[in-house]
VMD Tcl script that builds the backbone (N, CA, C; Angstrom):
set m [mol new atoms 495]
animate dup $m
set s [atomselect $m all]
$s set {name element resname resid chain x y z} {
  {N N MET 1 A 92.162 137.607 107.486}
  {CA C MET 1 A 92.620 138.435 108.635}
  {C C MET 1 A 93.713 137.723 109.340}
  {N N ALA 2 A 94.831 138.419 109.392}
  {CA C ALA 2 A 96.063 137.814 110.092}
  {C C ALA 2 A 96.080 138.187 111.542}
  {N N PHE 3 A 96.284 137.234 112.391}
  {CA C PHE 3 A 96.388 137.509 113.792}
  {C C PHE 3 A 97.853 137.750 114.163}
  {N N PRO 4 A 98.059 138.616 115.164}
  {CA C PRO 4 A 99.458 138.837 115.576}
  {C C PRO 4 A 100.079 137.597 116.150}
  {N N THR 5 A 101.340 137.346 115.883}
  {CA C THR 5 A 102.011 136.162 116.326}
  {C C THR 5 A 102.391 136.210 117.803}
  {N N ASN 6 A 102.413 137.411 118.346}
  {CA C ASN 6 A 102.816 137.537 119.781}
  {C C ASN 6 A 101.616 137.550 120.739}
  {N N ILE 7 A 100.422 137.182 120.244}
  {CA C ILE 7 A 99.306 137.182 121.084}
  {C C ILE 7 A 99.387 136.241 122.256}
  {N N TYR 8 A 100.188 135.163 122.094}
  {CA C TYR 8 A 100.320 134.166 123.178}
  {C C TYR 8 A 101.525 134.476 124.059}
  {N N ASN 9 A 102.307 135.470 123.807}
  {CA C ASN 9 A 103.459 135.791 124.548}
  {C C ASN 9 A 102.964 136.654 125.756}
  {N N LEU 10 A 102.469 136.025 126.759}
  {CA C LEU 10 A 101.849 136.728 127.929}
  {C C LEU 10 A 102.783 136.500 129.109}
  {N N SER 11 A 103.150 137.601 129.745}
  {CA C SER 11 A 103.874 137.593 130.992}
  {C C SER 11 A 102.895 137.632 132.153}
  {N N LEU 12 A 102.715 136.450 132.758}
  {CA C LEU 12 A 101.678 136.364 133.815}
  {C C LEU 12 A 102.029 137.229 135.019}
  {N N PRO 13 A 103.263 137.228 135.521}
  {CA C PRO 13 A 103.552 138.134 136.619}
  {C C PRO 13 A 103.287 139.667 136.361}
  {N N ARG 14 A 103.618 140.044 135.140}
  {CA C ARG 14 A 103.350 141.398 134.801}
  {C C ARG 14 A 101.877 141.677 134.660}
  {N N PHE 15 A 101.150 140.708 134.119}
  {CA C PHE 15 A 99.704 140.818 133.962}
  {C C PHE 15 A 99.027 140.932 135.361}
  {N N VAL 16 A 99.425 140.045 136.302}
  {CA C VAL 16 A 98.874 140.106 137.656}
  {C C VAL 16 A 99.193 141.467 138.328}
  {N N THR 17 A 100.432 141.961 138.148}
  {CA C THR 17 A 100.780 143.187 138.724}
  {C C THR 17 A 99.994 144.353 138.182}
  {N N LEU 18 A 99.723 144.366 136.916}
  {CA C LEU 18 A 98.985 145.417 136.302}
  {C C LEU 18 A 97.513 145.384 136.654}
  {N N LEU 19 A 96.937 144.149 136.911}
  {CA C LEU 19 A 95.532 144.071 137.353}
  {C C LEU 19 A 95.330 144.442 138.794}
  {N N LEU 20 A 96.359 144.399 139.616}
  {CA C LEU 20 A 96.241 144.664 141.028}
  {C C LEU 20 A 96.194 146.189 141.219}
  {N N PRO 21 A 95.267 146.602 142.057}
  {CA C PRO 21 A 95.292 148.119 142.279}
  {C C PRO 21 A 96.581 148.612 142.906}
  {N N ILE 22 A 96.962 149.827 142.616}
  {CA C ILE 22 A 98.257 150.344 143.013}
  {C C ILE 22 A 98.459 150.302 144.523}
  {N N ASN 23 A 97.441 150.658 145.257}
  {CA C ASN 23 A 97.603 150.651 146.740}
  {C C ASN 23 A 97.789 149.298 147.361}
  {N N LEU 24 A 97.477 148.189 146.596}
  {CA C LEU 24 A 97.660 146.801 147.091}
  {C C LEU 24 A 98.929 146.135 146.580}
  {N N ARG 25 A 99.734 146.861 145.798}
  {CA C ARG 25 A 100.919 146.291 145.220}
  {C C ARG 25 A 102.104 146.320 146.261}
  {N N LYS 26 A 101.926 145.510 147.202}
  {CA C LYS 26 A 102.986 145.293 148.307}
  {C C LYS 26 A 103.716 143.965 147.952}
  {N N THR 27 A 104.903 143.841 148.549}
  {CA C THR 27 A 105.770 142.690 148.313}
  {C C THR 27 A 105.041 141.359 148.714}
  {N N LYS 28 A 104.425 141.423 149.924}
  {CA C LYS 28 A 103.739 140.242 150.393}
  {C C LYS 28 A 102.590 139.806 149.504}
  {N N MET 29 A 101.817 140.767 149.090}
  {CA C MET 29 A 100.627 140.507 148.234}
  {C C MET 29 A 101.094 139.996 146.861}
  {N N LEU 30 A 102.113 140.643 146.269}
  {CA C LEU 30 A 102.575 140.175 144.958}
  {C C LEU 30 A 103.221 138.781 145.066}
  {N N SER 31 A 103.982 138.496 146.075}
  {CA C SER 31 A 104.532 137.181 146.284}
  {C C SER 31 A 103.476 136.072 146.389}
  {N N TRP 32 A 102.377 136.384 147.135}
  {CA C TRP 32 A 101.318 135.451 147.287}
  {C C TRP 32 A 100.602 135.194 145.919}
  {N N LEU 33 A 100.362 136.271 145.180}
  {CA C LEU 33 A 99.681 136.141 143.856}
  {C C LEU 33 A 100.579 135.412 142.900}
  {N N PHE 34 A 101.876 135.677 142.930}
  {CA C PHE 34 A 102.849 134.976 142.001}
  {C C PHE 34 A 102.841 133.510 142.389}
  {N N ALA 35 A 102.719 133.113 143.639}
  {CA C ALA 35 A 102.660 131.713 144.043}
  {C C ALA 35 A 101.323 131.051 143.529}
  {N N LEU 36 A 100.287 131.823 143.465}
  {CA C LEU 36 A 99.011 131.321 142.988}
  {C C LEU 36 A 99.021 131.041 141.487}
  {N N ILE 37 A 99.751 131.831 140.718}
  {CA C ILE 37 A 99.783 131.669 139.235}
  {C C ILE 37 A 100.871 130.767 138.772}
  {N N THR 38 A 101.631 130.124 139.631}
  {CA C THR 38 A 102.698 129.198 139.190}
  {C C THR 38 A 102.175 128.087 138.353}
  {N N PRO 39 A 101.058 127.421 138.708}
  {CA C PRO 39 A 100.537 126.362 137.825}
  {C C PRO 39 A 100.160 126.887 136.418}
  {N N TYR 40 A 99.639 128.089 136.380}
  {CA C TYR 40 A 99.258 128.655 135.063}
  {C C TYR 40 A 100.458 129.002 134.209}
  {N N LYS 41 A 101.579 129.359 134.844}
  {CA C LYS 41 A 102.763 129.586 134.016}
  {C C LYS 41 A 103.210 128.273 133.353}
  {N N GLU 42 A 103.112 127.178 134.111}
  {CA C GLU 42 A 103.524 125.873 133.557}
  {C C GLU 42 A 102.549 125.515 132.394}
  {N N LEU 43 A 101.259 125.742 132.613}
  {CA C LEU 43 A 100.301 125.451 131.547}
  {C C LEU 43 A 100.515 126.314 130.333}
  {N N LEU 44 A 100.882 127.559 130.483}
  {CA C LEU 44 A 101.161 128.423 129.388}
  {C C LEU 44 A 102.400 127.930 128.628}
  {N N THR 45 A 103.378 127.396 129.288}
  {CA C THR 45 A 104.575 126.882 128.658}
  {C C THR 45 A 104.187 125.668 127.846}
  {N N TRP 46 A 103.380 124.762 128.396}
  {CA C TRP 46 A 102.942 123.583 127.708}
  {C C TRP 46 A 102.138 123.987 126.406}
  {N N PHE 47 A 101.277 124.987 126.638}
  {CA C PHE 47 A 100.448 125.470 125.532}
  {C C PHE 47 A 101.334 126.010 124.342}
  {N N LYS 48 A 102.353 126.758 124.693}
  {CA C LYS 48 A 103.227 127.278 123.665}
  {C C LYS 48 A 103.934 126.240 122.926}
  {N N ILE 49 A 104.433 125.181 123.673}
  {CA C ILE 49 A 105.082 124.027 122.991}
  {C C ILE 49 A 104.077 123.344 122.101}
  {N N PHE 50 A 102.889 123.125 122.585}
  {CA C PHE 50 A 101.804 122.426 121.727}
  {C C PHE 50 A 101.486 123.299 120.509}
  {N N ARG 51 A 101.398 124.567 120.716}
  {CA C ARG 51 A 101.136 125.480 119.561}
  {C C ARG 51 A 102.224 125.462 118.529}
  {N N GLN 52 A 103.459 125.415 118.936}
  {CA C GLN 52 A 104.589 125.360 118.065}
  {C C GLN 52 A 104.601 123.987 117.301}
  {N N GLU 53 A 104.361 122.854 117.986}
  {CA C GLU 53 A 104.271 121.601 117.273}
  {C C GLU 53 A 103.141 121.466 116.311}
  {N N SER 54 A 101.987 122.040 116.744}
  {CA C SER 54 A 100.790 122.007 115.857}
  {C C SER 54 A 101.028 122.898 114.602}
  {N N SER 55 A 101.619 124.030 114.746}
  {CA C SER 55 A 101.926 124.918 113.572}
  {C C SER 55 A 102.898 124.178 112.673}
  {N N TYR 56 A 103.873 123.451 113.202}
  {CA C TYR 56 A 104.816 122.684 112.350}
  {C C TYR 56 A 104.121 121.660 111.544}
  {N N LYS 57 A 103.138 120.911 112.198}
  {CA C LYS 57 A 102.389 119.895 111.508}
  {C C LYS 57 A 101.500 120.472 110.437}
  {N N ILE 58 A 100.928 121.629 110.704}
  {CA C ILE 58 A 100.014 122.271 109.725}
  {C C ILE 58 A 100.772 122.781 108.496}
  {N N VAL 59 A 101.976 123.261 108.713}
  {CA C VAL 59 A 102.736 123.833 107.636}
  {C C VAL 59 A 103.215 122.773 106.670}
  {N N HIS 60 A 103.511 121.590 107.097}
  {CA C HIS 60 A 104.051 120.489 106.309}
  {C C HIS 60 A 102.881 119.651 105.730}
  {N N THR 61 A 103.061 119.244 104.465}
  {CA C THR 61 A 102.045 118.580 103.714}
  {C C THR 61 A 102.580 117.255 103.179}
  {N N PRO 62 A 101.702 116.459 102.493}
  {CA C PRO 62 A 102.197 115.220 101.912}
  {C C PRO 62 A 103.080 115.416 100.637}
  {N N GLN 63 A 103.332 116.648 100.293}
  {CA C GLN 63 A 104.239 116.859 99.085}
  {C C GLN 63 A 105.633 116.358 99.409}
  {N N VAL 64 A 106.304 115.914 98.313}
  {CA C VAL 64 A 107.616 115.325 98.493}
  {C C VAL 64 A 108.655 116.211 99.196}
  {N N TYR 65 A 108.757 117.446 98.804}
  {CA C TYR 65 A 109.747 118.298 99.395}
  {C C TYR 65 A 109.433 118.555 100.892}
  {N N SER 66 A 108.144 118.623 101.210}
  {CA C SER 66 A 107.734 118.807 102.591}
  {C C SER 66 A 108.037 117.598 103.486}
  {N N MET 67 A 107.742 116.416 102.949}
  {CA C MET 67 A 108.072 115.182 103.711}
  {C C MET 67 A 109.566 115.012 103.837}
  {N N GLU 68 A 110.292 115.362 102.823}
  {CA C GLU 68 A 111.770 115.303 102.953}
  {C C GLU 68 A 112.270 116.257 104.043}
  {N N ASN 69 A 111.721 117.410 104.093}
  {CA C ASN 69 A 112.100 118.379 105.167}
  {C C ASN 69 A 111.755 117.832 106.562}
  {N N VAL 70 A 110.580 117.206 106.679}
  {CA C VAL 70 A 110.205 116.652 108.055}
  {C C VAL 70 A 111.161 115.573 108.447}
  {N N LEU 71 A 111.429 114.618 107.515}
  {CA C LEU 71 A 112.291 113.499 107.819}
  {C C LEU 71 A 113.746 113.981 108.108}
  {N N ASN 72 A 114.228 114.902 107.326}
  {CA C ASN 72 A 115.578 115.426 107.558}
  {C C ASN 72 A 115.680 116.203 108.872}
  {N N ASP 73 A 114.605 116.957 109.208}
  {CA C ASP 73 A 114.553 117.699 110.534}
  {C C ASP 73 A 114.601 116.767 111.670}
  {N N ALA 74 A 113.955 115.577 111.574}
  {CA C ALA 74 A 113.832 114.669 112.614}
  {C C ALA 74 A 115.113 113.752 112.735}
  {N N PHE 75 A 115.638 113.297 111.598}
  {CA C PHE 75 A 116.663 112.285 111.648}
  {C C PHE 75 A 118.040 112.688 111.128}
  {N N ASP 76 A 118.151 113.671 110.284}
  {CA C ASP 76 A 119.462 114.056 109.744}
  {C C ASP 76 A 119.470 115.605 109.565}
  {N N PRO 77 A 119.439 116.355 110.682}
  {CA C PRO 77 A 119.321 117.794 110.545}
  {C C PRO 77 A 120.546 118.538 109.972}
  {N N GLN 78 A 121.743 117.975 110.159}
  {CA C GLN 78 A 122.941 118.695 109.684}
  {C C GLN 78 A 123.179 118.371 108.171}
  {N N LEU 79 A 123.233 117.108 107.820}
  {CA C LEU 79 A 123.621 116.726 106.472}
  {C C LEU 79 A 122.434 116.658 105.477}
  {N N ARG 80 A 121.267 116.409 106.018}
  {CA C ARG 80 A 120.022 116.347 105.209}
  {C C ARG 80 A 120.144 115.449 103.959}
  {N N ARG 81 A 120.437 114.168 104.235}
  {CA C ARG 81 A 120.665 113.229 103.170}
  {C C ARG 81 A 119.499 112.327 102.895}
  {N N ILE 82 A 118.412 112.454 103.558}
  {CA C ILE 82 A 117.224 111.634 103.284}
  {C C ILE 82 A 116.442 112.233 102.167}
  {N N TYR 83 A 116.071 111.374 101.168}
  {CA C TYR 83 A 115.281 111.921 100.094}
  {C C TYR 83 A 114.282 110.810 99.645}
  {N N ILE 84 A 113.333 111.261 98.810}
  {CA C ILE 84 A 112.266 110.370 98.320}
  {C C ILE 84 A 112.312 110.197 96.827}
  {N N GLN 85 A 112.197 108.932 96.447}
  {CA C GLN 85 A 112.171 108.593 95.029}
  {C C GLN 85 A 110.811 108.020 94.681}
  {N N ASP 86 A 110.492 108.057 93.358}
  {CA C ASP 86 A 109.269 107.397 92.882}
  {C C ASP 86 A 109.447 105.860 93.022}
  {N N GLY 87 A 108.376 105.218 93.227}
  {CA C GLY 87 A 108.436 103.770 93.327}
  {C C GLY 87 A 108.592 103.042 92.012}
  {N N LEU 88 A 108.814 101.780 92.127}
  {CA C LEU 88 A 108.871 100.857 90.905}
  {C C LEU 88 A 107.559 100.287 90.646}
  {N N TYR 89 A 107.122 100.347 89.416}
  {CA C TYR 89 A 105.861 99.741 89.073}
  {C C TYR 89 A 106.119 98.571 88.175}
  {N N LYS 90 A 105.634 97.426 88.514}
  {CA C LYS 90 A 105.808 96.240 87.703}
  {C C LYS 90 A 104.384 95.813 87.257}
  {N N SER 91 A 104.251 95.615 86.020}
  {CA C SER 91 A 102.960 95.132 85.532}
  {C C SER 91 A 102.946 93.616 85.408}
  {N N ALA 92 A 101.883 93.065 85.848}
  {CA C ALA 92 A 101.746 91.582 85.846}
  {C C ALA 92 A 101.548 91.050 84.442}
  {N N VAL 93 A 102.095 89.912 84.166}
  {CA C VAL 93 A 101.892 89.170 82.974}
  {C C VAL 93 A 100.836 88.144 83.227}
  {N N TYR 94 A 99.812 88.153 82.467}
  {CA C TYR 94 A 98.691 87.214 82.702}
  {C C TYR 94 A 98.938 85.930 82.062}
  {N N PHE 95 A 98.724 84.820 82.862}
  {CA C PHE 95 A 98.777 83.456 82.355}
  {C C PHE 95 A 97.347 82.923 82.462}
  {N N TYR 96 A 97.081 81.906 81.711}
  {CA C TYR 96 A 95.792 81.226 81.812}
  {C C TYR 96 A 95.807 80.405 83.079}
  {N N GLU 97 A 94.661 80.318 83.674}
  {CA C GLU 97 A 94.471 79.468 84.848}
  {C C GLU 97 A 94.494 78.003 84.393}
  {N N PRO 98 A 95.026 77.064 85.250}
  {CA C PRO 98 A 95.086 75.673 84.881}
  {C C PRO 98 A 93.754 75.077 84.477}
  {N N ALA 99 A 92.673 75.573 85.024}
  {CA C ALA 99 A 91.349 75.064 84.713}
  {C C ALA 99 A 90.956 75.429 83.278}
  {N N GLU 100 A 91.509 76.511 82.729}
  {CA C GLU 100 A 91.166 76.937 81.381}
  {C C GLU 100 A 91.826 76.039 80.365}
  {N N SER 101 A 92.840 75.316 80.720}
  {CA C SER 101 A 93.657 74.364 79.853}
  {C C SER 101 A 93.872 74.959 78.516}
  {N N LYS 102 A 94.427 76.202 78.425}
  {CA C LYS 102 A 94.881 76.804 77.206}
  {C C LYS 102 A 96.387 76.728 77.172}
  {N N PRO 103 A 96.944 76.621 76.022}
  {CA C PRO 103 A 98.434 76.497 75.864}
  {C C PRO 103 A 99.105 77.865 76.123}
  {N N VAL 104 A 100.242 77.837 76.786}
  {CA C VAL 104 A 101.051 79.019 76.973}
  {C C VAL 104 A 102.315 78.888 76.184}
  {N N HIS 105 A 102.585 79.790 75.315}
  {CA C HIS 105 A 103.793 79.725 74.434}
  {C C HIS 105 A 104.832 80.743 74.892}
  {N N PHE 106 A 106.099 80.335 74.943}
  {CA C PHE 106 A 107.168 81.258 75.250}
  {C C PHE 106 A 108.033 81.373 73.999}
  {N N PHE 107 A 108.155 82.609 73.540}
  {CA C PHE 107 A 109.037 82.835 72.359}
  {C C PHE 107 A 110.170 83.684 72.780}
  {N N GLU 108 A 111.099 83.955 71.928}
  {CA C GLU 108 A 112.175 84.897 72.222}
  {C C GLU 108 A 111.476 86.290 72.279}
  {N N ILE 109 A 111.490 86.851 73.499}
  {CA C ILE 109 A 110.864 88.166 73.730}
  {C C ILE 109 A 111.887 89.224 73.957}
  {N N THR 110 A 111.789 90.326 73.211}
  {CA C THR 110 A 112.731 91.429 73.437}
  {C C THR 110 A 111.834 92.639 73.725}
  {N N PRO 111 A 111.946 93.405 74.744}
  {CA C PRO 111 A 112.809 93.197 75.862}
  {C C PRO 111 A 112.281 92.036 76.741}
  {N N GLU 112 A 113.103 91.614 77.633}
  {CA C GLU 112 A 112.762 90.433 78.461}
  {C C GLU 112 A 111.553 90.776 79.369}
  {N N VAL 113 A 110.709 89.722 79.484}
  {CA C VAL 113 A 109.509 89.834 80.379}
  {C C VAL 113 A 109.791 89.021 81.596}
  {N N TYR 114 A 109.546 89.584 82.757}
  {CA C TYR 114 A 109.754 88.848 84.010}
  {C C TYR 114 A 108.435 88.454 84.552}
  {N N PHE 115 A 108.349 87.243 85.109}
  {CA C PHE 115 A 107.117 86.738 85.645}
  {C C PHE 115 A 107.190 86.794 87.186}
  {N N TYR 116 A 106.256 87.390 87.804}
  {CA C TYR 116 A 106.176 87.541 89.260}
  {C C TYR 116 A 104.963 86.888 89.829}
  {N N GLU 117 A 105.140 86.417 91.037}
  {CA C GLU 117 A 103.956 85.923 91.815}
  {C C GLU 117 A 103.195 87.146 92.302}
  {N N PRO 118 A 101.884 87.006 92.579}
  {CA C PRO 118 A 101.095 88.164 93.078}
  {C C PRO 118 A 101.728 88.756 94.382}
  {N N GLU 119 A 102.254 87.858 95.239}
  {CA C GLU 119 A 102.817 88.397 96.522}
  {C C GLU 119 A 104.088 89.227 96.245}
  {N N GLU 120 A 104.876 88.812 95.201}
  {CA C GLU 120 A 106.050 89.575 94.811}
  {C C GLU 120 A 105.642 90.968 94.258}
  {N N LEU 121 A 104.579 91.041 93.523}
  {CA C LEU 121 A 104.151 92.267 92.964}
  {C C LEU 121 A 103.718 93.260 94.017}
  {N N LEU 122 A 103.099 92.756 95.084}
  {CA C LEU 122 A 102.716 93.601 96.159}
  {C C LEU 122 A 103.938 94.238 96.821}
  {N N LYS 123 A 105.023 93.492 96.894}
  {CA C LYS 123 A 106.224 94.055 97.517}
  {C C LYS 123 A 106.968 95.056 96.596}
  {N N LEU 124 A 106.828 94.806 95.314}
  {CA C LEU 124 A 107.536 95.645 94.352}
  {C C LEU 124 A 106.777 96.898 94.037}
  {N N ASP 125 A 105.466 96.863 93.978}
  {CA C ASP 125 A 104.648 98.016 93.645}
  {C C ASP 125 A 104.503 98.878 94.809}
  {N N VAL 126 A 105.294 100.001 94.871}
  {CA C VAL 126 A 105.112 101.011 95.907}
  {C C VAL 126 A 105.027 102.343 95.195}
  {N N ASP 127 A 104.372 103.300 95.838}
  {CA C ASP 127 A 104.251 104.587 95.226}
  {C C ASP 127 A 105.531 105.428 95.379}
  {N N PHE 128 A 106.210 105.299 96.542}
  {CA C PHE 128 A 107.428 106.039 96.725}
  {C C PHE 128 A 108.326 105.275 97.645}
  {N N VAL 129 A 109.662 105.605 97.551}
  {CA C VAL 129 A 110.678 104.936 98.311}
  {C C VAL 129 A 111.440 106.040 99.091}
  {N N VAL 130 A 111.507 105.852 100.400}
  {CA C VAL 130 A 112.310 106.773 101.255}
  {C C VAL 130 A 113.694 106.239 101.309}
  {N N VAL 131 A 114.653 106.972 100.798}
  {CA C VAL 131 A 116.020 106.524 100.699}
  {C C VAL 131 A 116.814 107.139 101.891}
  {N N LEU 132 A 117.402 106.206 102.690}
  {CA C LEU 132 A 118.174 106.627 103.837}
  {C C LEU 132 A 119.657 106.422 103.483}
  {N N PRO 133 A 120.578 107.273 103.969}
  {CA C PRO 133 A 121.988 107.019 103.685}
  {C C PRO 133 A 122.432 105.769 104.389}
  {N N SER 134 A 123.381 105.118 103.733}
  {CA C SER 134 A 123.862 103.773 104.297}
  {C C SER 134 A 124.530 103.938 105.625}
  {N N GLY 135 A 125.106 105.067 105.970}
  {CA C GLY 135 A 125.745 105.250 107.287}
  {C C GLY 135 A 124.797 105.460 108.436}
  {N N MET 136 A 123.506 105.703 108.086}
  {CA C MET 136 A 122.502 105.967 109.093}
  {C C MET 136 A 121.781 104.660 109.457}
  {N N LEU 137 A 122.278 103.991 110.491}
  {CA C LEU 137 A 121.609 102.738 110.906}
  {C C LEU 137 A 120.610 103.078 112.016}
  {N N LEU 138 A 119.340 102.786 111.762}
  {CA C LEU 138 A 118.277 103.130 112.661}
  {C C LEU 138 A 118.045 101.949 113.605}
  {N N THR 139 A 117.776 102.241 114.869}
  {CA C THR 139 A 117.372 101.235 115.831}
  {C C THR 139 A 115.907 100.887 115.514}
  {N N GLU 140 A 115.399 99.923 116.272}
  {CA C GLU 140 A 114.007 99.473 116.032}
  {C C GLU 140 A 113.076 100.673 116.360}
  {N N ALA 141 A 113.344 101.325 117.485}
  {CA C ALA 141 A 112.492 102.471 117.859}
  {C C ALA 141 A 112.552 103.605 116.855}
  {N N GLU 142 A 113.740 103.839 116.312}
  {CA C GLU 142 A 113.875 104.885 115.366}
  {C C GLU 142 A 113.131 104.561 114.024}
  {N N THR 143 A 113.201 103.290 113.651}
  {CA C THR 143 A 112.490 102.829 112.449}
  {C C THR 143 A 111.020 102.937 112.658}
  {N N PHE 144 A 110.514 102.631 113.826}
  {CA C PHE 144 A 109.100 102.799 114.112}
  {C C PHE 144 A 108.705 104.258 114.076}
  {N N ARG 145 A 109.566 105.162 114.543}
  {CA C ARG 145 A 109.316 106.592 114.532}
  {C C ARG 145 A 109.294 107.142 113.135}
  {N N ILE 146 A 110.281 106.706 112.327}
  {CA C ILE 146 A 110.308 107.236 110.936}
  {C C ILE 146 A 109.054 106.716 110.144}
  {N N LYS 147 A 108.602 105.479 110.439}
  {CA C LYS 147 A 107.481 104.983 109.730}
  {C C LYS 147 A 106.224 105.714 110.185}
  {N N SER 148 A 106.139 106.011 111.460}
  {CA C SER 148 A 104.969 106.760 111.955}
  {C C SER 148 A 104.935 108.209 111.415}
  {N N LEU 149 A 106.116 108.790 111.270}
  {CA C LEU 149 A 106.113 110.156 110.587}
  {C C LEU 149 A 105.680 110.084 109.178}
  {N N ILE 150 A 106.162 109.111 108.434}
  {CA C ILE 150 A 105.753 108.985 107.061}
  {C C ILE 150 A 104.269 108.641 106.995}
  {N N ASP 151 A 103.758 107.754 107.833}
  {CA C ASP 151 A 102.314 107.515 107.841}
  {C C ASP 151 A 101.464 108.695 108.208}
  {N N TYR 152 A 101.973 109.571 109.052}
  {CA C TYR 152 A 101.223 110.759 109.387}
  {C C TYR 152 A 101.103 111.741 108.214}
  {N N TYR 153 A 102.148 111.880 107.452}
  {CA C TYR 153 A 102.167 112.917 106.373}
  {C C TYR 153 A 101.779 112.380 105.000}
  {N N ARG 154 A 101.881 111.049 104.793}
  {CA C ARG 154 A 101.571 110.577 103.431}
  {C C ARG 154 A 100.049 110.512 103.235}
  {N N LEU 155 A 99.656 110.459 101.960}
  {CA C LEU 155 A 98.227 110.299 101.644}
  {C C LEU 155 A 97.832 108.811 101.950}
  {N N PRO 156 A 96.575 108.605 102.368}
  {CA C PRO 156 A 96.156 107.230 102.807}
  {C C PRO 156 A 96.335 106.195 101.728}
  {N N ASP 157 A 96.207 106.522 100.474}
  {CA C ASP 157 A 96.283 105.448 99.429}
  {C C ASP 157 A 97.694 105.234 98.893}
  {N N LYS 158 A 98.709 105.848 99.400}
  {CA C LYS 158 A 100.084 105.783 98.926}
  {C C LYS 158 A 100.807 104.699 99.770}
  {N N THR 159 A 101.620 103.920 99.084}
  {CA C THR 159 A 102.416 102.895 99.750}
  {C C THR 159 A 103.899 103.268 99.616}
  {N N TYR 160 A 104.757 102.775 100.546}
  {CA C TYR 160 A 106.121 103.189 100.481}
  {C C TYR 160 A 106.993 102.027 101.075}
  {N N ASN 161 A 108.321 102.211 100.791}
  {CA C ASN 161 A 109.334 101.327 101.393}
  {C C ASN 161 A 110.464 102.180 101.894}
  {N N LEU 162 A 111.140 101.655 102.877}
  {CA C LEU 162 A 112.410 102.306 103.295}
  {C C LEU 162 A 113.612 101.540 102.660}
  {N N ARG 163 A 114.531 102.260 102.161}
  {CA C ARG 163 A 115.760 101.626 101.562}
  {C C ARG 163 A 116.975 102.409 101.905}
  {N N TYR 164 A 118.027 101.641 102.222}
  {CA C TYR 164 A 119.359 102.198 102.485}
  {C C TYR 164 A 120.154 102.298 101.172}
  {N N GLU 165 A 120.816 103.376 101.001}
  {CA C GLU 165 A 121.645 103.527 99.760}
  {C C GLU 165 A 123.025 104.025 100.137}
}
mol reanalyze $m
mol bondsrecalc $m
mol representation Tube
mol addrep $m
């Protein structure tokens, strides 16, 4: 069942005027009632803004195109140069532990095999990379904001990096 979208478009002065009996609709009475509903008009404005922001959050998902739209809406609305790439996956090459005292042989390997420390693998293995244009230099606050937006929309088990290109 679809609800009408204009259900929240309420004109409080008109509503108060229509609820007031016709014989009491004098200028002084209406002015007094309009003064009483002023805080409610402000609350209604806040509610409409909150509803619009909540609807925006609900419509956007962790999908790549949706996250790209969110980031471009927030940081690059005209040129829309922010995009998301798949991450780099590096597989670890296992060595024997020194306690095992087994020999490790290095031969001519094609293609080349790179050896990484576990800490390096954690830095390289990310699920996706958010690519920012090189001309867009973010301040510390903007970097924090873009990371919080990504953290809000990404799935909890996904990791990411920011990269300038």
